[in-house]
C-alpha positions as CSV (number, residue, x, y, z in Angstrom):
1,X,37.3,-6.1,-28.8
2,X,36.9,-9.8,-27.9
3,X,38.2,-9.1,-24.3
4,X,35.7,-6.2,-23.8
5,X,32.8,-8.3,-25.0
6,X,33.6,-11.2,-22.8
7,X,34.2,-8.9,-19.8
8,X,30.8,-7.3,-20.3
9,X,29.3,-10.8,-20.7
10,X,30.8,-12.1,-17.4
11,X,29.9,-8.9,-15.6
12,X,26.3,-9.1,-16.8
13,X,26.0,-12.7,-15.5
14,X,27.5,-11.6,-12.1
15,X,24.9,-8.8,-11.9
16,X,22.1,-11.2,-12.7
17,X,23.3,-13.6,-9.9
18,X,23.5,-10.7,-7.4
19,X,19.7,-10.5,-7.0
20,X,19.7,-13.9,-5.4
21,X,22.4,-13.1,-2.8
22,X,21.2,-11.5,0.4
23,X,22.5,-8.0,1.1
24,X,22.9,-9.1,4.7
25,X,25.8,-11.3,3.4
26,X,27.6,-8.5,1.6
27,X,26.4,-4.8,1.5
28,X,27.2,-4.3,-2.2
29,X,25.0,-7.2,-3.4
30,X,22.1,-4.8,-2.8
31,X,23.7,-2.1,-4.9
32,X,25.0,-4.2,-7.8
33,X,21.6,-5.0,-9.3
34,X,21.0,-1.3,-9.9
35,X,23.4,-1.7,-12.8
36,X,21.3,-4.4,-14.5
37,X,19.3,-2.0,-16.7
38,X,22.6,-0.3,-17.9
39,X,24.1,-3.7,-18.8
40,X,21.0,-4.8,-20.6
41,X,21.1,-1.7,-22.8
42,X,24.8,-2.2,-23.3
43,X,24.3,-5.8,-24.5
44,X,21.5,-4.7,-26.8
45,X,23.8,-2.1,-28.3
46,X,26.5,-4.7,-28.8
47,X,24.0,-7.0,-30.7
48,X,23.3,-4.1,-33.1
49,X,27.0,-3.2,-33.4
50,X,28.2,-6.8,-34.1
51,X,25.6,-7.3,-36.8
52,X,27.9,-5.0,-38.9
53,X,31.2,-6.3,-37.6
54,X,32.5,-9.4,-35.8
55,X,29.4,-11.5,-36.2
56,X,30.8,-14.5,-34.4
57,X,31.0,-12.6,-31.1
58,X,27.3,-11.7,-31.2
59,X,26.6,-14.9,-29.3
60,X,27.7,-13.3,-26.1
61,X,25.3,-10.4,-25.9
62,X,22.5,-12.5,-27.3
63,X,23.1,-15.1,-24.5
64,X,23.0,-12.2,-21.9
65,X,19.6,-11.0,-23.3
66,X,18.2,-14.5,-23.2
67,X,19.4,-15.2,-19.7
68,X,18.4,-11.8,-18.5
69,X,14.9,-12.0,-20.1
70,X,13.3,-12.0,-16.6
71,X,14.8,-8.6,-16.0
72,X,13.2,-7.2,-19.2
73,X,9.9,-8.7,-18.1
74,X,10.0,-6.8,-14.7
75,X,11.0,-3.6,-16.5
76,X,8.5,-3.3,-19.3
77,X,5.1,-4.9,-20.2
78,X,2.6,-4.5,-23.0
79,X,-0.4,-6.5,-21.9
80,X,-3.6,-6.2,-23.7
81,X,-6.2,-4.2,-21.7
82,X,-9.1,-6.3,-20.6
83,X,-12.7,-5.3,-20.3
84,X,-13.6,-6.2,-16.7
85,X,-17.2,-7.1,-16.0
86,X,-16.9,-8.5,-12.5
87,X,-14.4,-8.8,-9.7
88,X,-13.2,-6.8,-6.7
89,X,-11.1,-3.6,-7.1
90,X,-8.0,-2.9,-5.1
91,X,-5.9,0.2,-4.5
92,X,-2.5,0.8,-3.0
93,X,-1.3,4.4,-2.3
94,X,1.6,6.1,-0.4
95,X,-0.2,9.4,0.4
96,X,2.9,11.2,1.7
97,X,1.0,12.0,4.9
98,X,-1.7,13.7,2.7
99,X,0.9,16.6,2.5
100,X,0.4,17.4,6.2
101,X,4.1,17.4,7.0
102,X,5.0,20.0,4.4
103,X,4.4,23.5,5.6
104,X,4.5,25.1,2.1
105,X,1.5,23.1,0.9
106,X,-1.9,24.7,0.8
107,X,-4.9,23.7,2.7
108,X,-6.7,22.9,-0.5
109,X,-4.0,20.4,-1.6
110,X,-4.3,18.6,1.7
111,X,-8.1,18.6,1.4
112,X,-8.0,17.4,-2.2
113,X,-5.6,14.7,-1.4
114,X,-7.8,13.2,1.3
115,X,-10.9,13.8,-0.8
116,X,-9.4,11.7,-3.7
117,X,-8.5,8.9,-1.3
118,X,-12.1,9.0,0.0
119,X,-13.8,9.1,-3.4
120,X,-11.8,6.4,-5.2
121,X,-14.3,3.6,-5.5
122,X,-12.0,0.6,-4.9
123,X,-13.4,-2.1,-2.8
124,X,-10.2,-2.5,-0.8
125,X,-7.8,0.3,-0.2
126,X,-4.3,0.1,1.3
127,X,-2.6,3.3,2.3
128,X,1.0,3.9,3.4
129,X,2.2,7.1,5.1
130,X,-1.4,7.6,6.3
131,X,-1.8,10.7,8.4
132,X,-4.7,10.9,10.9
133,X,-5.7,14.0,12.7
134,X,-8.6,13.7,15.2
135,X,-8.4,17.4,16.1
136,X,-9.4,18.8,12.7
137,X,-12.6,17.5,11.0
138,X,-11.3,18.3,7.5
139,X,-8.2,16.2,8.2
140,X,-9.9,13.3,10.0
141,X,-8.9,10.8,7.2
142,X,-10.2,7.7,9.0
143,X,-13.7,9.2,9.4
144,X,-13.8,10.8,5.9
145,X,-12.7,7.6,4.1
146,X,-14.5,5.1,6.3
147,X,-17.9,6.6,7.0
148,X,-18.3,9.1,4.1
149,X,-16.7,6.7,1.7
150,X,-19.0,3.8,2.8
151,X,-16.2,1.6,4.1
152,X,-17.6,-0.2,7.1
153,X,-14.4,-2.0,7.9
154,X,-11.0,-0.5,8.6
155,X,-7.7,-1.4,10.3
156,X,-5.2,1.3,11.2
157,X,-1.7,0.8,12.6
158,X,-0.4,4.1,14.0
159,X,2.8,5.7,15.3
160,X,2.0,8.7,17.5
161,X,-0.8,10.0,19.7
162,X,-3.7,7.9,18.5
163,X,-6.2,10.3,20.2
164,X,-4.9,13.4,18.5
165,X,-2.4,13.1,15.5
166,X,-0.7,10.0,14.2
167,X,0.6,8.4,11.1
168,X,1.1,4.8,9.9
169,X,-0.5,2.4,7.5
170,X,-4.2,1.5,6.9
171,X,-6.5,-0.9,5.2
172,X,-10.1,0.0,4.3
173,X,-12.6,-2.6,3.0
174,X,-16.2,-2.8,1.8
175,X,-16.0,-6.5,2.7
176,X,-15.9,-7.8,6.3
177,X,-12.5,-7.8,8.0
178,X,-12.7,-10.9,10.2
179,X,-9.2,-10.8,11.6
180,X,-6.2,-8.4,11.5
181,X,-2.8,-7.7,13.1
182,X,0.7,-6.4,12.7
183,X,3.5,-8.3,11.0
184,X,6.2,-6.0,12.4
185,X,5.9,-2.8,14.3
186,X,6.2,0.6,12.7
187,X,9.5,2.4,12.6
188,X,8.5,6.1,12.1
189,X,6.0,5.5,9.3
190,X,7.2,2.1,8.1
191,X,5.6,-1.2,9.0
192,X,3.5,-4.1,7.8
193,X,0.0,-5.3,8.7
194,X,-2.5,-7.9,7.5
195,X,-6.3,-8.2,7.4
196,X,-8.3,-11.3,6.6
197,X,-11.2,-10.2,4.4
198,X,-14.3,-12.3,3.7
199,X,-15.4,-11.9,0.1
200,X,-18.7,-13.8,-0.5
201,X,-18.0,-17.3,0.7
202,X,-14.2,-17.1,0.6
203,X,-11.5,-15.4,2.6
204,X,-8.3,-13.7,1.4
205,X,-5.5,-12.2,3.4
206,X,-4.4,-8.7,2.4
207,X,-1.0,-7.4,3.5
208,X,-0.2,-3.7,3.5
209,X,3.4,-2.9,3.8
210,X,5.8,0.1,3.8
211,X,9.3,-1.2,3.9
212,X,12.3,0.8,5.2
213,X,12.6,4.1,3.4
214,X,15.7,5.2,1.6
215,X,16.0,8.0,4.2
216,X,17.1,10.4,1.6
217,X,15.6,13.9,1.9
218,X,13.2,14.8,-0.9
219,X,15.1,18.1,-1.3
220,X,18.2,16.1,-2.2
221,X,16.3,14.5,-5.1
222,X,14.8,17.6,-6.5
223,X,17.6,18.3,-8.9
224,X,20.6,16.5,-10.3
225,X,23.1,18.9,-8.6
226,X,21.6,17.8,-5.2
227,X,22.1,14.2,-6.1
228,X,25.7,14.7,-7.2
229,X,26.6,16.7,-4.0
230,X,25.1,14.1,-1.7
231,X,26.3,11.0,-3.5
232,X,28.6,9.6,-0.6
233,X,25.9,9.9,2.0
234,X,23.3,8.7,-0.4
235,X,25.3,5.5,-1.1
236,X,25.7,4.9,2.7
237,X,21.9,5.4,3.2
238,X,21.1,3.1,0.3
239,X,23.2,0.3,1.7
240,X,21.7,0.7,5.2
241,X,18.2,0.8,3.8
242,X,18.7,-2.2,1.6
243,X,19.9,-4.3,4.5
244,X,16.9,-3.2,6.7
245,X,14.4,-4.0,3.9
246,X,15.9,-7.4,3.5
247,X,15.4,-8.2,7.1
248,X,11.8,-6.8,7.0
249,X,11.1,-8.7,3.8
250,X,12.2,-12.0,5.4
251,X,9.8,-11.4,8.4
252,X,7.0,-10.6,6.0
253,X,7.7,-13.5,3.7
254,X,7.7,-16.0,6.6
255,X,4.4,-14.6,7.8
256,X,2.6,-14.7,4.5
257,X,3.9,-18.2,3.7
258,X,2.0,-19.4,6.8
259,X,-1.2,-17.7,5.8
260,X,-4.2,-20.1,5.7
261,X,-5.7,-18.0,2.9
262,X,-4.6,-16.8,-0.5
263,X,-2.8,-13.5,-0.1
264,X,-2.5,-10.1,-1.8
265,X,0.7,-8.2,-0.8
266,X,0.7,-4.5,-1.6
267,X,2.5,-1.3,-0.7
268,X,5.6,0.8,-1.0
269,X,8.6,-1.5,-1.1
270,X,11.3,1.2,-1.6
271,X,13.1,-1.3,-3.8
272,X,13.5,-1.6,-7.6
273,X,12.4,-4.7,-9.5
274,X,16.2,-5.5,-9.7
275,X,16.6,-6.4,-6.1
276,X,16.8,-9.3,-3.6
277,X,13.6,-8.2,-2.0
278,X,11.6,-8.2,-5.3
279,X,12.9,-11.5,-6.6
280,X,12.5,-13.2,-3.2
281,X,8.8,-12.3,-3.1
282,X,8.5,-13.3,-6.8
283,X,9.6,-16.8,-6.0
284,X,6.2,-17.4,-4.3
285,X,3.9,-14.7,-5.7
286,X,2.8,-13.2,-9.0
287,X,3.2,-9.5,-9.7
288,X,0.1,-7.6,-11.0
289,X,2.2,-5.2,-13.2
290,X,3.9,-8.2,-14.8
291,X,0.6,-9.9,-15.4
292,X,-1.6,-7.0,-16.6
293,X,0.5,-3.8,-16.7
294,X,1.4,-1.7,-19.7
295,X,4.6,0.3,-20.3
296,X,7.2,0.8,-17.6
297,X,4.8,1.4,-14.7
298,X,6.9,4.0,-12.9
299,X,5.4,4.9,-9.6
300,X,7.8,7.6,-8.2
301,X,6.7,11.2,-8.6
302,X,10.1,13.1,-8.2
303,X,13.1,13.8,-10.3
304,X,14.0,10.1,-10.3
305,X,10.8,9.4,-12.2
306,X,12.0,6.1,-13.6
307,X,11.6,4.2,-10.3
308,X,8.9,1.5,-9.9
309,X,8.9,0.9,-6.1
310,X,5.2,0.3,-5.4
311,X,3.8,-3.1,-6.1
312,X,0.9,-5.5,-5.8
313,X,1.9,-9.1,-5.5
314,X,-0.7,-11.8,-5.3
315,X,-1.1,-15.5,-4.6
316,X,-1.0,-17.9,-7.6
317,X,-4.4,-19.1,-6.5
318,X,-5.9,-15.7,-7.4
319,X,-6.4,-14.1,-10.8
320,X,-5.7,-10.4,-11.6
321,X,-7.9,-9.0,-14.4
322,X,-6.5,-5.4,-14.6
323,X,-3.6,-3.3,-13.3
324,X,-3.0,0.5,-13.7
325,X,-0.6,3.1,-12.5
326,X,-2.7,6.2,-11.9
327,X,-0.1,8.8,-13.0
328,X,-2.8,11.5,-13.3
329,X,-3.0,11.6,-9.5
330,X,0.0,13.7,-8.4
331,X,-0.8,14.8,-4.8
332,X,2.0,12.6,-3.4
333,X,5.6,11.7,-4.3
334,X,4.1,8.3,-5.3
335,X,1.4,7.5,-7.8
336,X,-1.4,5.2,-6.7
337,X,-1.6,1.8,-8.3
338,X,-4.9,-0.1,-8.8
339,X,-5.9,-3.6,-9.7
340,X,-9.0,-5.7,-10.3
341,X,-9.1,-9.3,-9.1
342,X,-11.5,-12.1,-10.0
343,X,-13.7,-13.2,-7.1
344,X,-12.0,-16.2,-5.4
345,X,-15.0,-18.5,-5.9
346,X,-14.9,-17.8,-9.7
347,X,-11.2,-18.7,-9.9
348,X,-12.0,-22.0,-8.1
349,X,-14.8,-22.7,-10.5
350,X,-12.5,-22.2,-13.5
351,X,-9.9,-24.6,-11.9
């Protein structure tokens, strides 16, 4: 029994350490952190078990839970909901191309998806997998969201024929965008962009990102049998995706650390909170879910429903007042996430 407990103890510590080792150094350091939730539960079970047995050994799982507290924090939160009276609202949403790439979806579902994105009242909106069709008025998302949604300012980075049909990432703002640009070019529908947005007398920099996808077909995730039959190719794709996301994250992090303004970084990161990507960003930025979220905050709308891969990170100079995962909005394979931030000048006044 002692050998088993010490083995679990040492393995848990090794898993905790793995989030700080770049997957570019060794492929499997990107996969090992996926076992962290399993070992946290295992150590919790040992604490309960040892209360009724070899009490002296209980120190090992208790130490694991203390050392691994940060992983519990990124997994579950129960922050008290705040009544927000003033601040600017923020939305991040992977729209799954507004369902345009899926031939079995109805026209009404496409229309309703774009309509929801248009009618959401957030002051700043970041979209990933944003599909733009200039040839069909009912699918001209740029026009529908910008003009009809009263968003005077927008920045769109596209992959495809920008005069007909294209897809990419987009930022819409009710506040003036005074500067914008790409951080790294799109690969298919992945990429990162930034927009400098003037809010009252202050300026913030908003990053919208869609890191390398897992490249696993949605059909393979529709049922557990599909997952089992594809596990070898799935592991291979996961390792390749983790390495690419690490490289993209390093480019993104270098860019945002040089920002002259406080930053908000949002998007689809395609990585769990137990990852090198997540903890590297967490070194310099706060996470809105951790600060104001409730529950587990799962953002994936497929059979692997227990994934939280969409995030809003923010500069420590800013203050988040509210965070929500909008699970009632199920047009995409991702749920939208929203936040409310205090106006920058009010944060300065408090300081």
